[in-house]
C-alpha positions in Angstrom: 93.0 81.5 107.5 90.5 81.5 105.1 92.6 80.8 101.4 92.1 81.2 97.6 91.7 77.8 95.7 93.1 77.8 92.3 90.9 75.3 90.2 92.8 74.0 87.1 94.9 70.8 85.3 97.6 72.8 84.0 100.6 73.8 86.8 102.3 74.9 83.2 99.5 77.9 83.0 98.8 78.5 86.8 102.4 78.9 88.6 102.4 82.9 87.1 99.6 83.2 89.4 101.0 81.5 92.4 104.0 83.5 92.2 102.1 86.6 92.0 100.2 85.2 95.4 102.9 84.6 96.7 104.4 87.4 96.3 101.8 89.4 98.1 101.3 87.2 100.2 98.2 85.5 100.3 97.2 82.2 101.0 96.6 80.1 98.2 95.6 76.2 97.6 95.6 74.2 94.1 92.5 72.1 93.2 94.2 70.1 90.5 91.2 68.5 89.1 92.9 65.6 86.6 90.7 63.3 88.9 88.8 62.9 92.3 85.3 62.8 94.1 83.1 64.8 95.0 81.1 64.4 98.1 78.2 65.9 97.8 76.6 66.0 102.0 80.0 67.4 102.9 80.7 71.2 103.0 83.3 72.9 101.1 86.0 74.7 102.9 85.7 78.3 103.4 87.6 81.4 101.1 87.0 81.8 97.5 87.3 79.8 94.3 88.6 80.8 91.0 88.2 78.2 88.5 90.3 78.1 85.1 89.4 74.8 83.5 90.4 74.5 80.4 88.6 73.2 77.1 92.1 71.5 75.8 92.6 69.6 79.3 92.2 66.1 77.3 95.3 66.9 75.1 97.4 66.4 78.2 95.3 63.4 79.6 92.2 64.7 81.5 89.8 64.2 79.2 87.3 64.5 82.0 88.7 67.4 84.5 86.1 69.8 82.3 83.3 67.8 83.7 84.6 66.6 86.9 85.4 70.7 87.3 81.2 71.2 86.8 80.5 68.9 89.2 83.0 70.5 91.3 81.8 74.0 91.1 78.0 73.1 91.7 78.8 71.7 94.1 80.4 74.9 95.5 77.9 77.5 94.7 75.0 75.1 95.9 76.7 76.1 99.4 76.9 79.9 98.4 80.7 79.8 98.4 82.4 82.7 96.4 83.0 81.4 93.0 84.7 83.3 90.1 84.6 82.0 86.7 81.8 79.2 87.9 79.3 76.9 86.4 78.7 79.1 83.7 82.1 79.9 83.1 82.8 75.8 82.3 79.8 75.5 79.7 80.9 78.5 77.7 84.4 76.9 77.6 83.8 73.8 76.7 81.1 75.0 73.7 81.8 77.3 71.4 78.2 77.0 69.8 77.6 78.3 73.5 79.9 81.3 73.0 78.6 82.6 70.1 74.6 82.2 70.6 75.8 84.0 74.1 77.5 86.8 72.1 74.7 87.3 69.3 71.8 87.9 72.3 73.9 90.6 73.4 74.7 92.3 69.7 78.2 90.9 69.3 78.3 90.0 65.3 80.5 86.6 65.3 81.2 84.3 61.9 79.0 82.6 60.1 79.3 79.0 61.2 77.6 75.4 61.2 78.2 72.8 63.9 77.9 69.2 62.1 78.6 65.8 63.4 79.9 63.1 60.8 82.3 63.1 58.1 79.3 63.6 55.5 77.8 66.0 57.5 81.1 68.5 57.9 80.8 67.9 54.2 77.6 68.5 53.4 77.7 71.9 55.9 80.4 73.2 53.8 78.8 73.1 50.7 76.8 76.4 52.2 80.2 78.2 51.8 81.1 77.4 48.1 83.2 80.3 46.5 84.4 81.2 49.4 87.3 80.3 51.8 86.6 78.5 55.4 88.2 77.4 58.1 87.0 73.8 60.1 87.6 74.1 63.8 86.5 71.8 67.2 83.5 72.8 69.4 86.2 72.0 72.5 88.9 73.5 71.9 91.5 75.6 72.7 94.9 76.4 71.4 93.4 77.0 68.0 92.6 73.1 68.5 91.3 71.5 64.9 91.9 75.0 63.1 92.5 74.3 59.3 91.9 77.0 56.2 90.1 75.1 53.1 89.6 77.4 49.6 87.7 74.2 48.1 85.2 71.1 48.6 87.6 69.4 47.2 90.2 70.0 49.6 88.0 69.8 52.6 86.7 66.0 51.7 90.6 65.4 51.5 91.1 66.4 54.6 88.1 64.2 56.4 88.9 61.2 54.7 91.8 61.4 54.7 94.6 59.6 57.4 94.9 63.7 59.0 90.9 64.2 60.0 90.9 65.1 63.7 87.8 65.1 65.3 86.6 67.0 67.8 86.5 65.6 71.4 83.0 66.5 71.7 82.3 64.8 68.0 81.1 68.7 67.1 83.5 69.7 64.0 82.4 74.0 63.4 82.8 75.2 59.4 83.1 78.4 59.5 83.3 81.4 57.2 87.0 82.8 57.2 87.3 86.4 57.5 90.2 87.8 55.3 91.7 90.6 58.0 93.6 93.4 55.6 96.6 92.4 58.3 97.3 89.1 59.7 96.5 89.4 63.0 93.4 89.4 65.7 93.0 91.0 68.3 92.9 89.4 72.4 90.9 91.5 75.2 91.4 90.7 78.9 88.6 91.2 81.7 89.9 91.0 85.1 87.1 91.3 87.7 84.5 91.6 84.7 86.1 95.1 83.7 88.5 95.7 80.5 92.1 95.7 81.9 94.6 95.5 78.4 94.2 94.6 74.7 96.7 92.6 72.8 97.5 92.0 69.0 98.5 88.9 68.0 100.5 87.7 64.4 98.4 85.3 62.8 101.1 85.1 60.0 102.4 82.0 61.1 99.4 80.0 62.0 96.1 79.5 64.2 97.6 78.6 67.3 97.0 81.6 69.4 97.8 80.5 72.9 99.3 83.3 74.8 100.7 81.5 77.5 105.0 81.1 77.8 104.4 77.6 77.8 102.5 77.6 74.3 105.6 79.3 73.0 106.9 77.8 69.5 110.4 78.5 70.1 113.2 78.8 67.5 110.5 79.5 65.0 109.8 83.0 65.9 113.8 83.7 67.1 115.0 85.2 63.9 118.8 84.5 64.8 121.2 85.4 62.7 118.7 87.8 60.8 119.5 91.1 60.1 115.9 92.2 60.6 114.5 91.1 64.0 110.6 89.8 63.4 108.4 91.9 65.3 106.8 89.8 68.5 104.0 87.6 68.2 102.1 88.9 70.9 101.9 93.4 71.2 99.6 94.9 74.0 98.3 97.7 72.4 98.3 101.1 73.9 95.2 103.2 75.2 93.6 100.6 73.0 89.4 101.7 72.8 86.6 100.4 70.9 82.6 100.3 71.7 82.9 96.4 71.6 84.7 96.6 74.9 81.5 97.8 76.7 79.3 95.1 74.8 82.2 92.2 75.8 81.6 93.5 79.5 77.9 93.3 78.9 78.3 89.8 78.3 80.5 88.7 81.1 78.2 90.4 83.5 75.3 88.7 82.4 77.2 84.7 82.5 78.8 85.9 85.9 82.3 85.5 84.2 84.6 87.8 86.3 88.3 86.6 84.5 88.0 85.9 81.0 89.9 86.6 77.0 88.2 87.1 74.4 89.1 87.3 70.8 87.7 89.2 67.6 89.1 89.9 64.0 88.3 92.8 61.4 87.7 92.2 58.1 88.5 94.2 55.3 85.7 96.8 55.9 86.7 97.5 59.4 83.6 95.4 60.9 84.7 93.1 64.1 83.4 89.7 64.8 84.3 88.0 67.6 84.9 84.0 67.6 86.2 83.0 71.0 85.5 83.1 74.5 88.5 82.1 77.3 87.4 81.8 80.6 90.6 80.5 81.2 93.3 83.4 79.8 96.6 83.1 79.8 98.9 86.3 79.5 102.2 86.7 77.4 105.3 87.9 79.6 107.5 89.4 77.0 104.5 91.4 75.8 103.3 92.4 79.4 107.1 93.7 80.4 107.3 95.8 77.4 104.3 97.0 77.9 104.9 97.7 81.8 101.8 95.8 82.6 100.9 92.6 84.5 97.7 90.5 84.3 98.6 87.7 86.6 99.6 90.7 89.0 96.2 92.4 88.7 94.5 89.2 89.5 96.2 87.9 92.3 95.4 92.0 93.5 91.7 90.6 92.4 91.4 87.7 94.5 93.2 88.8 97.3 90.9 91.7 97.4 87.5 89.0 97.3 89.2 87.2 100.3 89.4 90.0 102.1 85.7 90.8 101.8 85.1 86.6 102.7 88.2 87.5 105.7 87.0 90.5 106.9 90.1 92.6 106.8 93.2 93.0 104.5 95.3 90.4 104.0 97.1 91.3 101.1 101.2 91.9 102.2 102.5 95.4 101.8 105.7 94.4 101.2 
């Protein structure tokens, strides 16, 4: 029997999917691409392939996993295999400048952003934001890597030329206008099969690390034991979310052959939407999903199962 092949480098983020695949009785195999080799003269196995390689792989000691994944995806596509989140997805995953360019091409507004290489150039870029707050972030990031808020050029210089400066793994730092929201939250829209599934409200009052995966949670920081009033959850699925931006996002995904993604945006004081991230290695928060009664990994497993059926030519999803 052909299989669903899952391409990744982080088991903590993948186990929720494999559990759902097992629940549905779907055959699968994990391709853990922290290292490996690809014989370009050989043919890949049959089945379907789902890429969930992460831009933050280097933080887990897997510096070249995205590059290896790019080679594997090219190999699979050359042989006509059914690949979800293929070569274009990995290009966007590891390069926010590419993300902004493709969003703009489809009429999606992004924050003003300048890419810089070199500490002096970072400071020079920030001079264009004088009098306004701005943020720095890594071009190849994930998990909010390198995101810092500055209100002055002097503060930036202290950071850039100080001991705490952390360069992007690709050497490119982004200097970006800070969008002041009327309330401290952003919205993340989830898509499976290229279609909108649900939106999540993410509380940003505690900082910029916004990964929804359970493994990324910060524990007691959000567990107000002993307090009289419980804090609101960091992640909340928004009931019946609707906005014209969804259609534009679906167009962006379709044009780039991306089937599974999370896209994040923030509204300014005037209510305008600024989109700043396409995450093709999307994760989901179990507490938020349980509260809403919707489960994206289950829907993803079903989607992959349906696609495997098309390759197999018969129904294989368990009805247990």
